[in-house]
TORKOL-4160 file (C-alpha; in steps of 0.2 Angstrom, whole numbers, padded with zeros to 4 digits, m for minus):
316
<pt num="1" X="0120" Y="0094" Z="0032"/>
<pt num="2" X="0115" Y="0075" Z="0030"/>
<pt num="3" X="0106" Y="0064" Z="0019"/>
<pt num="4" X="0092" Y="0063" Z="0032"/>
<pt num="5" X="0089" Y="0081" Z="0033"/>
<pt num="6" X="0074" Y="0088" Z="0032"/>
<pt num="7" X="0069" Y="0098" Z="0015"/>
<pt num="8" X="0055" Y="0107" Z="0010"/>
<pt num="9" X="0053" Y="0111" Z="m0006"/>
<pt num="10" X="0040" Y="0124" Z="m0009"/>
<pt num="11" X="0032" Y="0122" Z="m0025"/>
<pt num="12" X="0037" Y="0104" Z="m0028"/>
<pt num="13" X="0025" Y="0100" Z="m0041"/>
<pt num="14" X="0032" Y="0114" Z="m0052"/>
<pt num="15" X="0044" Y="0112" Z="m0067"/>
<pt num="16" X="0057" Y="0119" Z="m0056"/>
<pt num="17" X="0052" Y="0111" Z="m0039"/>
<pt num="18" X="0048" Y="0093" Z="m0046"/>
<pt num="19" X="0067" Y="0095" Z="m0054"/>
<pt num="20" X="0074" Y="0100" Z="m0037"/>
<pt num="21" X="0066" Y="0085" Z="m0030"/>
<pt num="22" X="0072" Y="0074" Z="m0042"/>
<pt num="23" X="0090" Y="0079" Z="m0040"/>
<pt num="24" X="0089" Y="0077" Z="m0021"/>
<pt num="25" X="0083" Y="0060" Z="m0021"/>
<pt num="26" X="0097" Y="0055" Z="m0034"/>
<pt num="27" X="0108" Y="0062" Z="m0022"/>
<pt num="28" X="0102" Y="0052" Z="m0007"/>
<pt num="29" X="0092" Y="0064" Z="0002"/>
<pt num="30" X="0080" Y="0053" Z="0010"/>
<pt num="31" X="0069" Y="0066" Z="0020"/>
<pt num="32" X="0061" Y="0078" Z="0005"/>
<pt num="33" X="0045" Y="0087" Z="0008"/>
<pt num="34" X="0031" Y="0094" Z="m0002"/>
<pt num="35" X="0014" Y="0101" Z="0000"/>
<pt num="36" X="m0002" Y="0104" Z="m0013"/>
<pt num="37" X="m0008" Y="0121" Z="m0013"/>
<pt num="38" X="m0024" Y="0113" Z="m0005"/>
<pt num="39" X="m0015" Y="0106" Z="0009"/>
<pt num="40" X="m0003" Y="0120" Z="0014"/>
<pt num="41" X="m0009" Y="0139" Z="0006"/>
<pt num="42" X="0008" Y="0150" Z="0006"/>
<pt num="43" X="0000" Y="0164" Z="0004"/>
<pt num="44" X="m0009" Y="0162" Z="0022"/>
<pt num="45" X="0003" Y="0170" Z="0035"/>
<pt num="46" X="m0003" Y="0159" Z="0050"/>
<pt num="47" X="m0005" Y="0141" Z="0039"/>
<pt num="48" X="0013" Y="0144" Z="0035"/>
<pt num="49" X="0018" Y="0146" Z="0053"/>
<pt num="50" X="0011" Y="0132" Z="0060"/>
<pt num="51" X="0018" Y="0122" Z="0045"/>
<pt num="52" X="0035" Y="0127" Z="0053"/>
<pt num="53" X="0032" Y="0126" Z="0070"/>
<pt num="54" X="0025" Y="0106" Z="0067"/>
<pt num="55" X="0038" Y="0100" Z="0056"/>
<pt num="56" X="0051" Y="0111" Z="0059"/>
<pt num="57" X="0064" Y="0108" Z="0040"/>
<pt num="58" X="0081" Y="0110" Z="0042"/>
<pt num="59" X="0081" Y="0118" Z="0023"/>
<pt num="60" X="0069" Y="0126" Z="0013"/>
<pt num="61" X="0068" Y="0129" Z="m0003"/>
<pt num="62" X="0059" Y="0142" Z="m0012"/>
<pt num="63" X="0049" Y="0136" Z="m0031"/>
<pt num="64" X="0035" Y="0143" Z="m0027"/>
<pt num="65" X="0027" Y="0157" Z="m0038"/>
<pt num="66" X="0013" Y="0163" Z="m0047"/>
<pt num="67" X="0021" Y="0163" Z="m0064"/>
<pt num="68" X="0014" Y="0168" Z="m0083"/>
<pt num="69" X="0019" Y="0178" Z="m0098"/>
<pt num="70" X="0015" Y="0195" Z="m0104"/>
<pt num="71" X="m0001" Y="0194" Z="m0106"/>
<pt num="72" X="m0003" Y="0188" Z="m0087"/>
<pt num="73" X="0005" Y="0199" Z="m0080"/>
<pt num="74" X="m0003" Y="0214" Z="m0090"/>
<pt num="75" X="m0021" Y="0208" Z="m0085"/>
<pt num="76" X="m0017" Y="0203" Z="m0067"/>
<pt num="77" X="m0005" Y="0216" Z="m0060"/>
<pt num="78" X="m0011" Y="0215" Z="m0041"/>
<pt num="79" X="m0011" Y="0195" Z="m0041"/>
<pt num="80" X="0007" Y="0195" Z="m0049"/>
<pt num="81" X="0013" Y="0210" Z="m0035"/>
<pt num="82" X="0003" Y="0204" Z="m0020"/>
<pt num="83" X="0003" Y="0182" Z="m0022"/>
<pt num="84" X="0020" Y="0181" Z="m0025"/>
<pt num="85" X="0026" Y="0192" Z="m0010"/>
<pt num="86" X="0014" Y="0185" Z="0000"/>
<pt num="87" X="0021" Y="0167" Z="m0004"/>
<pt num="88" X="0040" Y="0171" Z="m0002"/>
<pt num="89" X="0038" Y="0182" Z="0013"/>
<pt num="90" X="0028" Y="0171" Z="0022"/>
<pt num="91" X="0040" Y="0157" Z="0020"/>
<pt num="92" X="0057" Y="0169" Z="0022"/>
<pt num="93" X="0049" Y="0176" Z="0039"/>
<pt num="94" X="0043" Y="0158" Z="0045"/>
<pt num="95" X="0060" Y="0150" Z="0043"/>
<pt num="96" X="0069" Y="0165" Z="0052"/>
<pt num="97" X="0057" Y="0165" Z="0066"/>
<pt num="98" X="0058" Y="0147" Z="0067"/>
<pt num="99" X="0079" Y="0149" Z="0067"/>
<pt num="100" X="0082" Y="0139" Z="0050"/>
<pt num="101" X="0098" Y="0140" Z="0043"/>
<pt num="102" X="0097" Y="0138" Z="0026"/>
<pt num="103" X="0085" Y="0146" Z="0015"/>
<pt num="104" X="0087" Y="0145" Z="m0006"/>
<pt num="105" X="0075" Y="0158" Z="m0014"/>
<pt num="106" X="0073" Y="0156" Z="m0033"/>
<pt num="107" X="0068" Y="0172" Z="m0044"/>
<pt num="108" X="0073" Y="0177" Z="m0062"/>
<pt num="109" X="0083" Y="0187" Z="m0072"/>
<pt num="110" X="0067" Y="0197" Z="m0075"/>
<pt num="111" X="0074" Y="0209" Z="m0061"/>
<pt num="112" X="0089" Y="0215" Z="m0069"/>
<pt num="113" X="0084" Y="0232" Z="m0079"/>
<pt num="114" X="0078" Y="0231" Z="m0095"/>
<pt num="115" X="0093" Y="0241" Z="m0102"/>
<pt num="116" X="0105" Y="0235" Z="m0091"/>
<pt num="117" X="0123" Y="0232" Z="m0101"/>
<pt num="118" X="0124" Y="0210" Z="m0106"/>
<pt num="119" X="0129" Y="0200" Z="m0100"/>
<pt num="120" X="0118" Y="0205" Z="m0085"/>
<pt num="121" X="0129" Y="0203" Z="m0067"/>
<pt num="122" X="0122" Y="0202" Z="m0051"/>
<pt num="123" X="0130" Y="0219" Z="m0047"/>
<pt num="124" X="0117" Y="0227" Z="m0060"/>
<pt num="125" X="0100" Y="0224" Z="m0047"/>
<pt num="126" X="0092" Y="0240" Z="m0046"/>
<pt num="127" X="0102" Y="0252" Z="m0057"/>
<pt num="128" X="0089" Y="0256" Z="m0069"/>
<pt num="129" X="0071" Y="0254" Z="m0074"/>
<pt num="130" X="0062" Y="0238" Z="m0076"/>
<pt num="131" X="0053" Y="0227" Z="m0091"/>
<pt num="132" X="0035" Y="0236" Z="m0088"/>
<pt num="133" X="0027" Y="0219" Z="m0095"/>
<pt num="134" X="0032" Y="0208" Z="m0080"/>
<pt num="135" X="0037" Y="0223" Z="m0066"/>
<pt num="136" X="0023" Y="0217" Z="m0056"/>
<pt num="137" X="0032" Y="0200" Z="m0055"/>
<pt num="138" X="0050" Y="0205" Z="m0053"/>
<pt num="139" X="0047" Y="0219" Z="m0040"/>
<pt num="140" X="0041" Y="0204" Z="m0029"/>
<pt num="141" X="0057" Y="0193" Z="m0031"/>
<pt num="142" X="0065" Y="0208" Z="m0029"/>
<pt num="143" X="0059" Y="0210" Z="m0012"/>
<pt num="144" X="0062" Y="0192" Z="m0009"/>
<pt num="145" X="0080" Y="0194" Z="m0013"/>
<pt num="146" X="0082" Y="0210" Z="m0003"/>
<pt num="147" X="0074" Y="0201" Z="0013"/>
<pt num="148" X="0087" Y="0185" Z="0010"/>
<pt num="149" X="0102" Y="0199" Z="0009"/>
<pt num="150" X="0096" Y="0205" Z="0025"/>
<pt num="151" X="0093" Y="0192" Z="0034"/>
<pt num="152" X="0110" Y="0187" Z="0030"/>
<pt num="153" X="0116" Y="0202" Z="0033"/>
<pt num="154" X="0110" Y="0206" Z="0051"/>
<pt num="155" X="0107" Y="0187" Z="0055"/>
<pt num="156" X="0125" Y="0178" Z="0047"/>
<pt num="157" X="0113" Y="0164" Z="0042"/>
<pt num="158" X="0116" Y="0156" Z="0024"/>
<pt num="159" X="0099" Y="0163" Z="0015"/>
<pt num="160" X="0105" Y="0164" Z="m0003"/>
<pt num="161" X="0096" Y="0168" Z="m0019"/>
<pt num="162" X="0098" Y="0159" Z="m0037"/>
<pt num="163" X="0091" Y="0171" Z="m0053"/>
<pt num="164" X="0091" Y="0159" Z="m0068"/>
<pt num="165" X="0091" Y="0162" Z="m0086"/>
<pt num="166" X="0075" Y="0157" Z="m0097"/>
<pt num="167" X="0071" Y="0138" Z="m0091"/>
<pt num="168" X="0063" Y="0125" Z="m0100"/>
<pt num="169" X="0062" Y="0106" Z="m0098"/>
<pt num="170" X="0051" Y="0091" Z="m0091"/>
<pt num="171" X="0034" Y="0099" Z="m0085"/>
<pt num="172" X="0035" Y="0113" Z="m0093"/>
<pt num="173" X="0018" Y="0124" Z="m0097"/>
<pt num="174" X="0015" Y="0120" Z="m0118"/>
<pt num="175" X="m0002" Y="0131" Z="m0118"/>
<pt num="176" X="0001" Y="0143" Z="m0132"/>
<pt num="177" X="m0008" Y="0155" Z="m0123"/>
<pt num="178" X="0002" Y="0157" Z="m0109"/>
<pt num="179" X="0019" Y="0147" Z="m0113"/>
<pt num="180" X="0035" Y="0155" Z="m0115"/>
<pt num="181" X="0046" Y="0154" Z="m0132"/>
<pt num="182" X="0054" Y="0136" Z="m0133"/>
<pt num="183" X="0039" Y="0127" Z="m0125"/>
<pt num="184" X="0027" Y="0135" Z="m0139"/>
<pt num="185" X="0038" Y="0132" Z="m0153"/>
<pt num="186" X="0038" Y="0113" Z="m0148"/>
<pt num="187" X="0021" Y="0113" Z="m0149"/>
<pt num="188" X="0018" Y="0123" Z="m0164"/>
<pt num="189" X="0031" Y="0112" Z="m0174"/>
<pt num="190" X="0022" Y="0095" Z="m0166"/>
<pt num="191" X="0005" Y="0100" Z="m0171"/>
<pt num="192" X="0013" Y="0105" Z="m0188"/>
<pt num="193" X="0023" Y="0091" Z="m0191"/>
<pt num="194" X="0010" Y="0079" Z="m0198"/>
<pt num="195" X="0006" Y="0089" Z="m0212"/>
<pt num="196" X="0023" Y="0099" Z="m0213"/>
<pt num="197" X="0013" Y="0116" Z="m0215"/>
<pt num="198" X="0021" Y="0132" Z="m0212"/>
<pt num="199" X="0024" Y="0138" Z="m0194"/>
<pt num="200" X="0023" Y="0158" Z="m0191"/>
<pt num="201" X="0033" Y="0163" Z="m0178"/>
<pt num="202" X="0035" Y="0180" Z="m0171"/>
<pt num="203" X="0047" Y="0193" Z="m0174"/>
<pt num="204" X="0060" Y="0193" Z="m0186"/>
<pt num="205" X="0070" Y="0181" Z="m0176"/>
<pt num="206" X="0087" Y="0191" Z="m0173"/>
<pt num="207" X="0085" Y="0194" Z="m0153"/>
<pt num="208" X="0096" Y="0181" Z="m0144"/>
<pt num="209" X="0089" Y="0172" Z="m0128"/>
<pt num="210" X="0099" Y="0162" Z="m0116"/>
<pt num="211" X="0089" Y="0145" Z="m0112"/>
<pt num="212" X="0096" Y="0134" Z="m0095"/>
<pt num="213" X="0087" Y="0114" Z="m0093"/>
<pt num="214" X="0080" Y="0116" Z="m0077"/>
<pt num="215" X="0089" Y="0098" Z="m0071"/>
<pt num="216" X="0105" Y="0111" Z="m0072"/>
<pt num="217" X="0096" Y="0123" Z="m0063"/>
<pt num="218" X="0092" Y="0108" Z="m0050"/>
<pt num="219" X="0111" Y="0106" Z="m0050"/>
<pt num="220" X="0114" Y="0123" Z="m0043"/>
<pt num="221" X="0099" Y="0122" Z="m0032"/>
<pt num="222" X="0111" Y="0105" Z="m0024"/>
<pt num="223" X="0126" Y="0116" Z="m0024"/>
<pt num="224" X="0119" Y="0127" Z="m0015"/>
<pt num="225" X="0111" Y="0114" Z="m0002"/>
<pt num="226" X="0128" Y="0106" Z="0000"/>
<pt num="227" X="0140" Y="0121" Z="0000"/>
<pt num="228" X="0138" Y="0138" Z="0011"/>
<pt num="229" X="0139" Y="0153" Z="m0005"/>
<pt num="230" X="0148" Y="0167" Z="0002"/>
<pt num="231" X="0137" Y="0180" Z="m0004"/>
<pt num="232" X="0119" Y="0182" Z="m0006"/>
<pt num="233" X="0114" Y="0181" Z="m0025"/>
<pt num="234" X="0120" Y="0171" Z="m0041"/>
<pt num="235" X="0115" Y="0170" Z="m0058"/>
<pt num="236" X="0112" Y="0154" Z="m0065"/>
<pt num="237" X="0114" Y="0151" Z="m0084"/>
<pt num="238" X="0125" Y="0143" Z="m0097"/>
<pt num="239" X="0135" Y="0158" Z="m0102"/>
<pt num="240" X="0130" Y="0156" Z="m0120"/>
<pt num="241" X="0112" Y="0164" Z="m0130"/>
<pt num="242" X="0106" Y="0160" Z="m0149"/>
<pt num="243" X="0095" Y="0170" Z="m0160"/>
<pt num="244" X="0078" Y="0165" Z="m0159"/>
<pt num="245" X="0080" Y="0160" Z="m0177"/>
<pt num="246" X="0092" Y="0148" Z="m0171"/>
<pt num="247" X="0081" Y="0142" Z="m0159"/>
<pt num="248" X="0066" Y="0139" Z="m0169"/>
<pt num="249" X="0077" Y="0128" Z="m0183"/>
<pt num="250" X="0084" Y="0117" Z="m0167"/>
<pt num="251" X="0066" Y="0113" Z="m0160"/>
<pt num="252" X="0060" Y="0110" Z="m0180"/>
<pt num="253" X="0076" Y="0099" Z="m0183"/>
<pt num="254" X="0072" Y="0087" Z="m0166"/>
<pt num="255" X="0053" Y="0087" Z="m0171"/>
<pt num="256" X="0056" Y="0083" Z="m0188"/>
<pt num="257" X="0046" Y="0096" Z="m0197"/>
<pt num="258" X="0052" Y="0099" Z="m0215"/>
<pt num="259" X="0039" Y="0114" Z="m0219"/>
<pt num="260" X="0042" Y="0132" Z="m0219"/>
<pt num="261" X="0044" Y="0144" Z="m0203"/>
<pt num="262" X="0035" Y="0160" Z="m0208"/>
<pt num="263" X="0041" Y="0176" Z="m0198"/>
<pt num="264" X="0027" Y="0190" Z="m0192"/>
<pt num="265" X="0038" Y="0205" Z="m0193"/>
<pt num="266" X="0024" Y="0215" Z="m0188"/>
<pt num="267" X="0026" Y="0207" Z="m0170"/>
<pt num="268" X="0036" Y="0215" Z="m0158"/>
<pt num="269" X="0054" Y="0207" Z="m0155"/>
<pt num="270" X="0056" Y="0212" Z="m0136"/>
<pt num="271" X="0074" Y="0216" Z="m0129"/>
<pt num="272" X="0086" Y="0213" Z="m0143"/>
<pt num="273" X="0098" Y="0204" Z="m0132"/>
<pt num="274" X="0096" Y="0194" Z="m0115"/>
<pt num="275" X="0113" Y="0185" Z="m0107"/>
<pt num="276" X="0116" Y="0182" Z="m0090"/>
<pt num="277" X="0132" Y="0183" Z="m0082"/>
<pt num="278" X="0136" Y="0167" Z="m0071"/>
<pt num="279" X="0153" Y="0168" Z="m0068"/>
<pt num="280" X="0152" Y="0170" Z="m0050"/>
<pt num="281" X="0142" Y="0153" Z="m0046"/>
<pt num="282" X="0153" Y="0145" Z="m0060"/>
<pt num="283" X="0169" Y="0149" Z="m0051"/>
<pt num="284" X="0164" Y="0140" Z="m0035"/>
<pt num="285" X="0161" Y="0123" Z="m0044"/>
<pt num="286" X="0144" Y="0125" Z="m0052"/>
<pt num="287" X="0143" Y="0123" Z="m0072"/>
<pt num="288" X="0129" Y="0118" Z="m0084"/>
<pt num="289" X="0128" Y="0101" Z="m0095"/>
<pt num="290" X="0115" Y="0103" Z="m0106"/>
<pt num="291" X="0118" Y="0110" Z="m0124"/>
<pt num="292" X="0101" Y="0116" Z="m0132"/>
<pt num="293" X="0100" Y="0102" Z="m0143"/>
<pt num="294" X="0100" Y="0089" Z="m0130"/>
<pt num="295" X="0089" Y="0100" Z="m0120"/>
<pt num="296" X="0077" Y="0101" Z="m0133"/>
<pt num="297" X="0077" Y="0082" Z="m0138"/>
<pt num="298" X="0075" Y="0080" Z="m0118"/>
<pt num="299" X="0059" Y="0091" Z="m0117"/>
<pt num="300" X="0052" Y="0086" Z="m0132"/>
<pt num="301" X="0053" Y="0068" Z="m0128"/>
<pt num="302" X="0045" Y="0073" Z="m0111"/>
<pt num="303" X="0032" Y="0083" Z="m0121"/>
<pt num="304" X="0026" Y="0068" Z="m0132"/>
<pt num="305" X="0024" Y="0057" Z="m0119"/>
<pt num="306" X="0014" Y="0067" Z="m0110"/>
<pt num="307" X="0003" Y="0073" Z="m0124"/>
<pt num="308" X="m0013" Y="0066" Z="m0120"/>
<pt num="309" X="m0016" Y="0072" Z="m0101"/>
<pt num="310" X="m0010" Y="0089" Z="m0105"/>
<pt num="311" X="m0023" Y="0091" Z="m0116"/>
<pt num="312" X="m0036" Y="0083" Z="m0103"/>
<pt num="313" X="m0028" Y="0098" Z="m0091"/>
<pt num="314" X="m0031" Y="0110" Z="m0105"/>
<pt num="315" X="m0048" Y="0105" Z="m0108"/>
<pt num="316" X="m0052" Y="0105" Z="m0088"/>
């Protein structure tokens, strides 16, 4: 690898892809490539093949996916399964056929069984059944992990999969209908701040979750770019978790909301705990840097500075 190596970041405008772009650029990589979905439809196998034949990237980072929350997964199971399979399979296969030696595949902790022991280890993959609410997305991502493992095993190429825990940060999705818990809380507390109106949150607040700032994931990708990792699959997380109640109180404090938090215990809590074991990657030299409070401050500052743009996107 050199600073002039041609690196293609699929999904470069999303939360993860844009963070990876920033991290690589900040570390002197000068030859970064990205294509919008209108410029390159990653679901189109021929278009992806033609792109690789024309551009011949040295490294591919796959941060492209169809993503969404529980509602979107339940309403569009076929699209979540098929479109994610198409995107990743076209990229992996074209990369392999063009004799590319380094491919970094990004997934999610949802690939692990719903009732796997805590913290989640890489060895737990395919040992039990998945969480039904997002199994379509999870099955696609598992297929991508196994495809990269197969290429690594059969051809000796440096194809590696990184599985982050719950991500948040700049460019997150703050739409209350489709966002995840942390950005949704930021928006709820912010909108209730002026009147200090009560904020209603789902569940009891007792489940525990782990949260990783997207810039920490970007540093893990940079680490994988600059090193040949010895195994095919690595978890990426902070190694610590908090209750949803602690998360809410942290966000409330950062936002400056002084009203009450009302917990709707009639709503489901979900899995009691979900923590990743990231010791394998940490042992190689990577580590997370953001504390939860520091990350929430950074994300809230980004949200407030982009609020008008965000509202326009929601209305379009």
